[in-house]
C-alpha angles and dihedrals in degrees: 000000000000125000097226123046119241105253095200092055092046092052091048090050091049090051092050092048091049090049091052092048090050096243122121114246106252129199119247110278127223099267117187095037095103119065126213121242091252091055091049091049091053090048091055092047090050091049091053094046092046092053090050094047093048091050092047093048094048091047093047091049093050091047089052093048097046097035095236116138115223101340101102092030092061094041095049093041088059092045090049091050091050091049091049092050091047091052091048091052091049090052091048090050092051089049089052092050091049091048091051091050092053095045098042095252095300117124117197094221095055118091115229097219096304103144116188 
């Protein structure tokens, strides 16, 4: 018995099984390309925290170099927060575009002219 399976024979067997079941044999799809909502939520949280930490560290470093107490720390913390929020919004917008592509542009929470 061989160590490695024969891939050509395995594909032929999969095709025969699919034919018997009545399903067309399909090629392997690109699994792992789509992310779950939980993964996207964590991504957005990490983007916000990363922006804050970068802003805080830059501000603290500048305060240390120039000898000012909290001036640059506060300024860069606010800039880091703004950058994190901007990145989060860009991620949410790209998720929305991807969702619209998959659903044909129809969103379930939008009314289609039904005025109450």
